[in-house]
N, C-alpha and C positions, 0 to 999 in steps of 0.2 A: 466734363471737359478736362483734357490733360493739362497739367500744371505748366507745361511748356508754352501754353497759350496765354498765360498770365503775365502781368508785370508785378514786381515785388512791392505792391501797395494794396491796402484795403480800399474799398470804395469810400470809406469814411475819410481816408487820407486824400483820395482824388477830389472829394468835395472841398477840402481845405484849399485847393488851388484857386478857388474863387478869390482868395485874398492876396494873390500875387501883386495886384495893382491897387492895394489899399490906399495909396496916395490920392486916388481919384475921389474916394469917399471923403478924405480929409480936406481936399480942395473944395468939395461941395459944402462941407461944414463951415468953412471959413468965408465962403462967398456971401455977399449981401444981396445978390441978384438971383431971383428964383429961377429964371431961365438958364442962367449959367449953372446953377445947381443941378437943374435937370439935365443939362449937357453932360456934366460930370457923372451923374448917376447912370445915364444911358451908356456912356463910355465904359463905366464899371460893369454894367450888365453884359456888354459885348465882350469885354476883356475876360470875363469869367469863363468863357468857353474857349478862349484862344489856345490854351495849353493842350486841348484835345487834338489839335492838328498833328497828324502823323503818329498819334498815340494809339496804335492798333493792338497793343497788349491789353488784355482784359484785367481790370483790378479784381482782387479777391472779393467774393461775396462776404460781407461782414456776418459774424456769428451773432445770434441774439444776445444782447447785453454788451457787445463789444463797444469800446469807447475809443476816442482819440482826442487828445488835447494838443494845442500848439500855442505856446507863449512866445510872441515875437515883439520884444520891447523895441527893437530897432525899427519895426514897421508900425508899432503902435496899436497892437491888438492882442487879445487872447481868445482862443477858440476852444469850444468843447462840443463833441458830437457823440451820439449814441445810436446804436441799432435798436430801435424801439419795437420793431415787428419783423418776423421772419417770413410769414405767409399772410399777407403780401409783404415783400421786403420794403421797409420804410426806414430811412435814415433822417434823424433830426439833428439840427445844429444851432448853436447860439454863439454869437461873437460880440465882444464888447471892446470899444475903444479904450485904451489904457488911460487916456485923458478924459474919459466919459463923453467923448465928442460924437459917438455913434453907437447904435446897436444894430446888428444884422442877424437875422434868424430865418429859419425855414425848415421845411421837410421835403424830402425827395422820394417819390415812389416811381421808379423807372418801369414803365409799361413797354414790354418788348413785343415786336411784331416781326415775323420772318416772311420775307418776300422772295424765296428761292435763292437768288444770288446775293441778297443783301439782308441786313437786319436793322430794324428801326427802333430806336429807344426814345420814347416820349417821356421826359422827366416831369411827371405830374407832381404838383405841389406848389405852394405859394412861397415866394421870396419876399421878405420884408426888410426894408432899411429905414431906420429912425434916426433923425437928426435933432437931438434935444435942443440945441441952441436956437433952432428955428421952429421948434414944436411941429416938425413935419414928419410925415411917414410916406414912404413910397412902396408900392407893391408891384410885382410882375411875376410871370412864369417864364421858364427857359424855353428856347427853341428845341425842335426835334433833332436828334443826332442819328445819322445813317452811316453804317459801315458797309462798303461795297466789296464785292468779290470774296465773300466768306467761304466759298467752296474752292475756288481756284483763281489764280491771277493775283495781281498786286492789290493788297488791301488799301483802301483810301476812304477818307471821312468827309462828310459834308453836314452842314447844319441848315435847316430850313424851317419856315413857319413864321407866324406873326407874334410879336412880343409887344404888349402894351404896358407901359410904365405909368402909373397914376400917382400924382401928388395929391394926397387926400385932404390937404389943407387948402391949397390954392385952386384945385380943380384942373390944373394943367396936366397934359398927357403927352407922352412920347410914344408914337406908334411906329415901330420898326418892322421891316420885313427882311428876314434872312432868306435869300433867294436860292431855289434849287439850281443845280448845275445846268441842266439841259444838255442836249446831245452834242452841241458844239463847245460847251464849256465856257461860253462868254459870261455867264452869270456866276461862275464859280466863286463861292465864298463871299459874294456881295451882300452887303447889308445897307439898307437905306430907309429913310422915313422922315417924319416931321415932328416937331414939338408944337403942340396946339394949346392955345389958352382955353379958359373955361367956356368960351363961346365957340370953340372949335376953329378959330382963326389960326392959320399957319403963321408961326412966329419965326421959325428957322427950320432949315433942312439939315439932315445928317446923312452922311454916306461914307462908305469905305469897305473894308473887308475884315471879317472877324478874325482872320489869321494875321492881319497886318496893322490896321490903323482905323481911326474914325475922324472925320472932318465935319465941321459945320459951315454952312453958307446961307446966304439970303435965299428964301424959298423961291422967289421969282427967278433968280439966276439959275437955281437948280432945275426948275421946271423947264426953262428955256434950253438948258443943256440936255435934259432928257429928251425933249422933243427933237432936237437936232440929231441926237444919238440914235433915236428910234428910226429916223429917216435913213441914216447911214446903214443901220442894221438891215432894213428892208431892202436897200439897194444891194447889199452884200448877199442876201438870201436869193434875190432874183438872179444873181450871177452864179449861183451855186447849183450843182446838179443833185445835191443831197436833199433829203426831206427832213425838215427840222420838227421835232416834237418835244416840247418842254416837259412832257410827262414821261418820255421814254427814259429808261434807266440806262445810263452809259456804262459799257463794260469796262472801259479803260479810264484811268485817271487823265483828265485833260492836261495838255502840255504846259510846261513851266511859264510860257509867255502869258498865260491867263493870270499869273500871280502879280499883276501890277494894278495900281489904282491911278486913274487919270484924275489929277488934281484940277478942280474947277477954279478959274481965277477968282480971287476974293475969298477963298476958303481959309479957315483957321483950323489948325491941327488940335484935336482934343486929346488923343491918345495914340501912342505907337507901341507895338509889342516889344518887349525886352528880347534881345538876341539870345539864342540858346548857346550853351557852352560848346566848345569845339568837339568834345567827346560825347555829345548828346546821342549821336547815332549808334554808339556802342552800348549805351545805357537806356534802352527802351524809349528813345526820343524824349527823355526827361528834360524839363527846363531846369534852370539853376535852382528855382524854388522847390521843385519836386525832388531834386537830388538830396535835399536836406531833410525830407519828411520822416526818414527812418533813423535819423541821428539819435543815438542813445549813449549818454555818458553816465558816470557813476552818480553824479548829483541828481540826474533825472531819475535813475533807477530807485533812488531813495524815496522819491515823492510820488511817482506814477502809480495809479491804481493797477491792479493785476489784470484788468480788462483792456488795457491800452494796446492798440495795434502793434506798437513797437515790440511788444513781448510775445507776439503770436509766432509760434515756431515755424510754421510753413512759409510765412512771408520772409522771416529771417533767413531760413535755409536757402530760399530762392535768391535773395539778395547776395548771399555768400557763394552762389553758383552751384550749390549741391541740389541738382534736379531730383535725384532719387529720394533724398531726405525730405525735400519739399513735397513731393508727391505722397510719400508715406504719411507725413504729418497732416497734410490736407485731408486725406482719407480718414485718418484717426479722428481729427477734429469734427468732421462731418458726421461720423458715426457716433461720437460722443454727444453731439447736439441732438441727433435723432433719438438716442437712448434717453436723454434727459427729458425730451418732449413726451415720449411714451410714458415715462415714470410720472410726470406731472399729470398726464391724462388719467392714469390709473388712480391717482390719489386725489383727483379733483383740485390739485394745487394750481393756483394762478401765478403766471409769471409776473414778477414785480419790476416795473420800469423805474429806474433809479433817478434820472435827472430831468425827465420831461413828462408832460401830461397832455392828454388830448383836450382840446377846447376850441372855441371859435376864434378865428383870426380877429384881433381887435379892430381891424380896419375894413375887412371885407365880409366878415361874418362866416366865411367858409371854414370847413373843418381844418384844423391845423394841429401841430405839435408845438407846445410852448415850454420854455425853460422853467423848471420848478425852482432852481437855485440850489446852492449848497455845495456845488462841485469843488469850488476853490477853497473850501474849508479844510480840505485834505483829510477828511475822515472817511476811509474806504473799508472799514472793518466789516461792513455788511455785504460786500460785493461777492458774487458767485465765482466759482472756479470754472471758467469756460474753456481754458486751454489745457 
């Protein structure tokens, strides 16, 4: 794929954008009510994909052994990630609250499917959030991302699928549905669902759009609203000459008027997206958070490992606007990685993963990548030369 199709970030850096709305985790940690904590965790899970809207540039595939760290004292966390496998591509990450108020970790294996005019990315892997103050752990998986019009036309993105967030201590669950667009665009970006207690009783309803906001409301009020909304939709369809198929893949992005959320009376706002900077359209539709991910100053250069994404020459060249240099460096790095893999194969040498190890997720038992520790000790003398 030509480098012009990329944005100047590695996939490891793109993953870091999960943390843009870290305050939601911190609100959950300080709350004394488990349902309110679940609301905050659900909002965090929704907000984690919000930055993908209009981000049609492809992040660079991480090289095996590539790492990325982000220390944000202002937001209260430190992040480390590593590309732990190249075939299949697996990225592992571990985040700690600076005040020891949370741990957030997971691994992502994006499974791609091509459907002619669109490409679907299913981000396989378990996401885990731990709140030590409450001795709680939450797990979930992310929704599927689809990019439309990859051959011709205007690129646009949607998220769809079911996300179940489980509180492994209380048995409470949040079941969310990210809705597919459909031919009329009425469901574009909608997300809705319920928080259930351990007996599966609906405690509250959540609704909104992953591109905008998330609200909570009484479930009976929400169900009544949905019932009346369904009747209105059926009436509108009967008056239309078009045939509606929720499964049909729309060619064009639905109109801007689909970008509104009808607020149900009695609702409470949990999360609203941060506005993007005015110059976002000129810089790959980056958020303010994303614009800072390649920041590199002299102090950082003294402590960063040589495997950090910020030091990757093709990404740096693209950020500087040098397309030819970025393309040449990308090809060089890919060839260097292939040669290293062949040499290891000939010598029966196994690749050494530095900061993570495979093991069962402590709460689900499913295969996972867990943080080994030691990254922040700043001893990087054993790291390979991957750039």
